C-alpha positions as semicolon CSV with decimal commas, in nm:
position;residue;x (nm);y (nm);z (nm)
1;X;-0,062;-1,988;-2,128
2;X;0,038;-1,764;-1,841
3;X;-0,085;-1,822;-1,489
4;X;-0,128;-1,534;-1,252
5;X;-0,255;-1,508;-0,901
6;X;-0,567;-1,297;-0,891
7;X;-0,622;-1,099;-0,572
8;X;-0,993;-1,054;-0,622
9;X;-1,121;-0,725;-0,757
10;X;-0,782;-0,608;-0,879
11;X;-0,782;-0,288;-1,081
12;X;-0,775;-0,275;-1,459
13;X;-0,454;-0,160;-1,630
14;X;-0,537;0,211;-1,641
15;X;-0,637;0,209;-1,274
16;X;-0,314;0,030;-1,186
17;X;-0,110;0,291;-1,372
18;X;-0,301;0,569;-1,197
19;X;-0,236;0,410;-0,857
20;X;0,136;0,370;-0,933
21;X;0,147;0,736;-1,035
22;X;-0,018;0,833;-0,705
23;X;0,231;0,623;-0,510
24;X;0,519;0,798;-0,681
25;X;0,375;1,145;-0,607
26;X;0,338;1,099;-0,232
27;X;0,667;1,160;-0,057
28;X;0,599;1,261;0,303
29;X;0,493;1,010;0,567
30;X;0,184;1,218;0,638
31;X;0,079;1,211;0,271
32;X;0,144;0,838;0,250
33;X;-0,057;0,755;0,561
34;X;-0,342;0,986;0,461
35;X;-0,360;0,826;0,117
36;X;-0,346;0,475;0,268
37;X;-0,632;0,550;0,505
38;X;-0,852;0,689;0,226
39;X;-0,760;0,407;-0,011
40;X;-0,830;0,133;0,243
41;X;-1,166;0,281;0,336
42;X;-1,282;0,274;-0,029
43;X;-1,137;-0,055;-0,156
44;X;-1,187;-0,421;-0,083
45;X;-0,814;-0,494;-0,056
46;X;-0,573;-0,287;0,152
47;X;-0,309;-0,076;-0,017
48;X;-0,020;-0,292;0,099
49;X;-0,162;-0,583;-0,104
50;X;-0,150;-0,373;-0,420
51;X;0,198;-0,244;-0,343
52;X;0,326;-0,600;-0,299
53;X;0,156;-0,704;-0,621
54;X;0,312;-0,410;-0,808
55;X;0,649;-0,503;-0,663
56;X;0,608;-0,866;-0,769
57;X;0,510;-0,760;-1,122
58;X;0,790;-0,502;-1,133
59;X;0,536;-0,225;-1,194
60;X;0,693;-0,012;-0,923
61;X;1,049;0,041;-0,809
62;X;1,182;-0,131;-0,501
63;X;1,267;0,209;-0,356
64;X;0,911;0,341;-0,386
65;X;0,759;0,015;-0,263
66;X;0,993;-0,009;0,035
67;X;0,932;0,353;0,135
68;X;0,558;0,299;0,133
69;X;0,567;-0,039;0,306
70;X;0,807;0,078;0,577
71;X;0,591;0,384;0,643
72;X;0,274;0,173;0,661
73;X;0,434;-0,092;0,885
74;X;0,589;0,162;1,122
75;X;0,251;0,332;1,156
76;X;0,077;0,001;1,234
77;X;0,346;-0,090;1,487
78;X;0,314;0,245;1,664
79;X;-0,063;0,198;1,688
80;X;-0,012;-0,150;1,834
81;X;0,242;-0,017;2,085
82;X;0,004;0,261;2,190
83;X;-0,277;0,010;2,247
84;X;-0,049;-0,219;2,444
85;X;0,053;0,070;2,670
86;X;-0,313;0,148;2,735
87;X;-0,377;-0,212;2,839
88;X;-0,082;-0,226;3,082
């Protein structure tokens, strides 16, 4: 018997493959951030959760996952910095 951590309403296999294909297609930071915003607004779990899960399951390359995660994190950090500057 295999144990796996379920993240809640995780996609079925065909949806997972479609999401991985979308991740591979997006190359510019603008495309990545636009896709992330749309994805997060329509899904229960944020995109970074799925990316980490794909990385753990080796469904996506480390290069693709790191590009997406770095882009997402840098964007979040810049938003935090902008808010901090407004409060100072």
